[in-house]
SEFITI-215271 format. One record per atom (N, C-alpha, C): residue number from 0; residue in three letters; x, z, y. Coordinates in Angstrom, 1 decimal. Atoms other than C-alpha are relative to their C-alpha. Example, Ala and Ser with C-alpha at 12.3 -4.5 7.8 and 13.67 -1.06 7.14 Angstrom:
<vexlums>
resi/resn/px/pz/py
0/ALA/0.9/0.0/-1.2
0/ALA/12.3/7.8/-4.5
0/ALA/0.9/0.0/1.2
1/SER/-0.9/0.0/-1.1
1/SER/13.7/7.1/-1.1
1/SER/-0.8/0.8/1.1
</vexlums>
This chain:
<vexlums>
resi/resn/px/pz/py
0/MET/-0.4/-0.5/-0.4
0/MET/103.2/-172.7/13.7
0/MET/-0.3/-0.4/1.5
1/ALA/0.7/0.8/-1.8
1/ALA/101.2/-172.7/17.7
1/ALA/1.0/0.4/0.7
2/SER/-0.8/0.0/-1.0
2/SER/103.5/-173.0/20.3
2/SER/-0.6/1.0/1.0
3/VAL/0.5/-0.7/-1.0
3/VAL/103.2/-170.5/23.0
3/VAL/0.1/-0.7/1.5
4/THR/0.2/0.6/-1.5
4/THR/102.1/-171.9/26.6
4/THR/0.6/1.5/1.0
5/ARG/-0.3/-1.5/-0.8
5/ARG/103.4/-169.3/29.2
5/ARG/0.2/-0.9/1.4
6/HIS/0.3/0.0/-1.7
6/HIS/102.6/-169.3/32.9
6/HIS/1.8/-0.3/0.2
7/PRO/-1.1/0.6/-0.7
7/PRO/105.2/-171.1/35.2
7/PRO/1.2/1.2/0.6
8/ALA/-0.8/-1.3/-0.7
8/ALA/106.3/-167.6/36.8
8/ALA/0.4/1.0/-1.0
9/TRP/-0.7/-0.8/1.1
9/TRP/107.1/-165.9/33.4
9/TRP/1.4/0.1/0.4
10/LYS/-1.1/-0.2/0.2
10/LYS/110.7/-166.6/34.0
10/LYS/0.5/0.9/1.4
11/LEU/-0.3/-0.6/-1.3
11/LEU/110.5/-165.3/37.8
11/LEU/-0.1/1.7/-0.6
12/HIS/-0.1/-1.6/0.4
12/HIS/109.2/-161.9/36.0
12/HIS/1.0/0.7/-0.7
13/SER/-1.1/-0.2/0.7
13/SER/111.8/-162.0/33.6
13/SER/1.4/0.4/0.5
14/ARG/-1.5/-0.2/-0.9
14/ARG/114.7/-162.1/35.9
14/ARG/-0.1/0.9/0.8
15/LEU/0.3/-1.2/-0.6
15/LEU/113.1/-159.4/37.8
15/LEU/0.5/1.1/-0.8
16/ARG/-0.3/-0.9/0.9
16/ARG/113.1/-157.3/34.9
16/ARG/1.1/0.3/-0.5
17/CYS/-1.4/-0.1/0.5
17/CYS/116.7/-158.1/33.7
17/CYS/0.8/1.0/1.0
18/ALA/-0.9/-0.9/-0.8
18/ALA/117.6/-156.7/36.9
18/ALA/-0.6/1.5/0.1
19/GLY/0.5/-1.4/-0.2
19/GLY/115.9/-153.5/36.4
19/GLY/-1.7/0.3/0.7
20/LEU/1.0/-0.4/-0.6
20/LEU/113.0/-154.1/38.4
20/LEU/-1.4/-0.1/-0.5
21/LEU/0.8/0.4/1.4
21/LEU/109.9/-153.5/36.0
21/LEU/-1.5/0.5/0.6
22/ASP/1.0/0.1/-0.8
22/ASP/107.3/-152.6/38.6
22/ASP/-1.0/-1.5/0.2
23/ASN/0.0/1.4/0.0
23/ASN/105.2/-155.9/37.8
23/ASN/-1.2/-0.6/1.4
24/GLN/1.0/0.9/-1.4
24/GLN/102.3/-155.9/41.1
24/GLN/1.3/0.4/1.3
25/LEU/-1.2/0.0/-0.9
25/LEU/105.4/-154.7/43.0
25/LEU/1.5/-1.6/0.0
26/ASN/-0.7/1.0/0.4
26/ASN/107.4/-157.8/41.6
26/ASN/-0.9/-1.1/0.7
27/ARG/1.0/0.7/-0.8
27/ARG/104.4/-160.1/42.4
27/ARG/-0.1/-0.1/1.6
28/GLU/0.1/0.0/-1.6
28/GLU/104.3/-159.0/45.9
28/GLU/1.2/-0.3/0.4
29/PHE/-1.4/1.0/-0.9
29/PHE/108.1/-159.9/46.5
29/PHE/0.4/-1.1/-0.7
30/ILE/0.1/1.7/0.3
30/ILE/107.9/-163.3/44.6
30/ILE/-0.6/-0.2/1.4
31/CYS/1.5/0.9/-0.9
31/CYS/104.6/-164.2/47.2
31/CYS/1.3/0.1/1.2
32/ASP/-1.1/-0.1/-1.7
32/ASP/107.3/-162.4/50.2
32/ASP/1.0/-1.2/0.2
33/LEU/-0.8/0.9/0.2
33/LEU/110.3/-164.6/48.7
33/LEU/-0.2/-1.3/0.0
34/ILE/0.5/1.6/-0.1
34/ILE/108.5/-167.9/48.8
34/ILE/-0.7/0.1/1.3
35/GLY/0.3/0.2/-1.1
35/GLY/107.2/-167.1/52.1
35/GLY/-1.9/0.4/0.6
36/ILE/1.3/0.2/0.4
36/ILE/103.3/-166.5/51.1
36/ILE/-0.7/1.1/0.1
37/ARG/0.4/-1.4/-0.7
37/ARG/101.8/-163.5/52.8
37/ARG/-1.4/0.0/-0.6
38/GLY/1.5/-0.4/-0.2
38/GLY/98.7/-161.4/51.6
38/GLY/-0.4/-0.9/-1.5
39/ARG/0.6/0.2/1.7
39/ARG/98.7/-163.1/47.8
39/ARG/0.6/1.0/-1.1
40/ASP/-0.5/-1.2/1.1
40/ASP/99.0/-160.8/45.0
40/ASP/0.1/-0.5/-1.5
41/SER/0.4/0.5/1.4
41/SER/98.0/-163.3/42.1
41/SER/1.5/-1.1/-0.2
42/LEU/-1.3/0.8/-0.1
42/LEU/101.1/-165.3/41.1
42/LEU/-0.6/-1.7/-0.8
43/THR/0.6/0.9/0.4
43/THR/98.5/-167.7/39.2
43/THR/-0.3/-1.3/1.1
44/LYS/0.9/0.4/-1.4
44/LYS/97.5/-168.9/43.1
44/LYS/1.4/-1.1/0.1
45/LEU/-0.9/1.1/-0.8
45/LEU/101.0/-170.6/43.6
45/LEU/0.4/-1.3/-0.9
46/THR/-0.1/1.5/0.3
46/THR/101.9/-174.0/43.3
46/THR/1.4/0.2/-1.1
47/ARG/-1.1/-0.1/0.7
47/ARG/104.9/-175.0/40.7
47/ARG/1.1/-0.2/0.9
48/GLU/-1.0/0.1/-0.6
48/GLU/107.0/-176.0/43.0
48/GLU/0.3/0.9/1.3
49/GLN/-0.4/-1.6/-0.2
49/GLN/106.9/-172.6/44.6
49/GLN/0.4/1.1/-0.5
50/ILE/-0.9/-0.6/0.8
50/ILE/107.8/-171.1/41.8
50/ILE/1.1/-0.3/-0.4
51/GLN/-1.4/0.7/0.2
51/GLN/110.6/-173.3/41.2
51/GLN/0.9/0.2/1.2
52/PHE/-0.4/-0.7/-1.1
52/PHE/111.6/-172.2/44.5
52/PHE/0.9/1.2/-0.2
53/ALA/-0.4/-1.5/0.2
53/ALA/111.7/-168.8/44.0
53/ALA/1.0/0.3/-1.6
54/ASN/-1.1/-0.4/0.9
54/ASN/113.2/-169.1/40.6
54/ASN/1.3/-0.7/-0.1
55/ASP/-1.0/0.4/-0.1
55/ASP/115.8/-171.2/41.8
55/ASP/1.0/0.6/1.0
56/ALA/-0.2/-0.8/-0.7
56/ALA/116.4/-168.6/44.5
56/ALA/0.4/1.0/-1.0
57/LEU/-0.6/-1.3/0.3
57/LEU/116.9/-165.7/41.9
57/LEU/0.8/-0.3/-0.7
58/GLU/-1.2/1.0/1.1
58/GLU/119.4/-168.0/39.6
58/GLU/1.0/0.0/0.6
59/ARG/-1.3/-0.3/-1.0
59/ARG/121.7/-167.8/42.6
59/ARG/0.7/1.4/0.3
60/LEU/-0.9/-1.5/-0.7
60/LEU/122.1/-163.9/42.9
60/LEU/0.1/0.4/-1.4
61/SER/-0.6/-1.0/1.5
61/SER/123.5/-161.3/40.7
61/SER/-1.2/0.7/0.0
62/ASN/1.1/-1.0/-0.2
62/ASN/121.1/-158.6/39.7
62/ASN/0.2/0.8/1.2
63/GLU/0.1/-1.2/-0.7
63/GLU/122.7/-156.0/42.0
63/GLU/-0.3/-1.3/1.3
64/HIS/0.4/0.7/-1.0
64/HIS/121.9/-158.8/44.8
64/HIS/-1.4/0.0/-0.2
65/ILE/2.0/-0.1/-0.1
65/ILE/118.1/-158.7/43.8
65/ILE/-0.4/0.8/0.2
66/VAL/0.7/-1.2/-0.4
66/VAL/117.8/-155.3/43.5
66/VAL/0.4/0.4/1.3
67/ALA/-0.1/0.4/-1.2
67/ALA/119.5/-155.2/46.8
67/ALA/-1.2/-0.4/1.4
68/LYS/1.0/0.6/-0.7
68/LYS/117.3/-157.4/48.4
68/LYS/-1.6/0.6/-0.4
69/PHE/0.9/-0.8/0.5
69/PHE/114.4/-155.7/46.3
69/PHE/-0.5/1.0/1.6
70/ASP/0.1/-1.3/-0.6
70/ASP/115.0/-152.5/48.0
70/ASP/0.2/-0.2/1.6
71/ALA/0.4/0.4/-1.6
71/ALA/115.3/-154.2/51.7
71/ALA/-1.4/-0.5/0.1
72/TRP/0.8/0.9/-0.2
72/TRP/112.4/-155.6/51.0
72/TRP/-1.2/1.2/-0.1
73/LYS/0.5/-1.1/-0.1
73/LYS/110.8/-152.7/50.0
73/LYS/-0.3/1.4/1.0
74/THR/0.2/-1.5/-1.0
74/THR/111.6/-150.1/52.6
74/THR/-0.5/-1.1/1.3
75/ALA/0.9/0.1/-1.4
75/ALA/110.6/-152.8/55.4
75/ALA/-1.3/-0.1/-0.6
76/ARG/1.0/0.0/0.0
76/ARG/107.7/-153.1/54.0
76/ARG/-1.1/1.8/-0.3
77/GLU/0.2/-1.3/-0.1
77/GLU/107.2/-149.7/53.7
77/GLU/-0.3/0.8/1.5
78/HIS/-0.2/-0.5/-1.1
78/HIS/108.1/-149.0/57.1
78/HIS/-1.4/-1.0/1.0
79/GLU/1.4/1.0/-0.3
79/GLU/105.3/-151.6/58.1
79/GLU/-1.7/0.4/-0.2
80/GLN/1.4/-1.1/0.5
80/GLN/102.8/-149.4/56.1
80/GLN/-0.1/1.2/0.8
81/VAL/-0.7/-1.2/-0.4
81/VAL/104.2/-146.5/57.9
81/VAL/-0.9/-0.2/1.7
82/SER/0.5/0.3/-1.9
82/SER/103.6/-148.1/61.5
82/SER/-1.6/-0.4/0.2
83/LEU/1.5/0.5/-0.1
83/LEU/100.0/-149.7/60.6
83/LEU/-0.3/1.6/0.0
84/GLU/1.0/-1.1/0.2
84/GLU/98.7/-146.1/59.5
84/GLU/0.4/1.0/1.1
85/GLU/-0.5/-1.0/-1.4
85/GLU/100.5/-144.3/62.8
85/GLU/-0.8/-0.8/1.2
86/LEU/0.6/0.4/-1.1
86/LEU/98.8/-147.0/64.5
86/LEU/-1.5/0.5/0.1
87/ILE/1.3/0.1/0.5
87/ILE/95.4/-146.6/62.7
87/ILE/-0.3/1.7/0.2
88/GLY/0.2/-1.1/-0.1
88/GLY/96.0/-143.0/63.0
88/GLY/-0.5/0.7/1.5
89/GLY/-0.2/-0.1/-1.2
89/GLY/97.0/-143.1/66.7
89/GLY/-1.4/0.1/0.8
90/ALA/1.1/0.5/-0.8
90/ALA/93.8/-144.4/67.5
90/ALA/-1.6/0.6/0.3
91/SER/1.4/-0.6/-0.1
91/SER/91.1/-141.7/66.5
91/SER/0.7/1.0/1.2
</vexlums>
């Protein structure tokens, strides 16, 4: 039986899904922001060290803390988008 090689980030997605966060695209963006990399939408471009950093950070948190951090991140992200839309809309 052949063994399955998983991408190192599978554990991150699994941890977020266990916390009830099911949107894979948002999860990828959250992980990239957690690591401090803006503008990345693919975990395949992250180094093993960056992925391990995120794994270590998430392992120290309970599901409730992960969800709270995700919600705070998502709210801030939405606020940034609204501000940008207001800025662009105000320029016309």
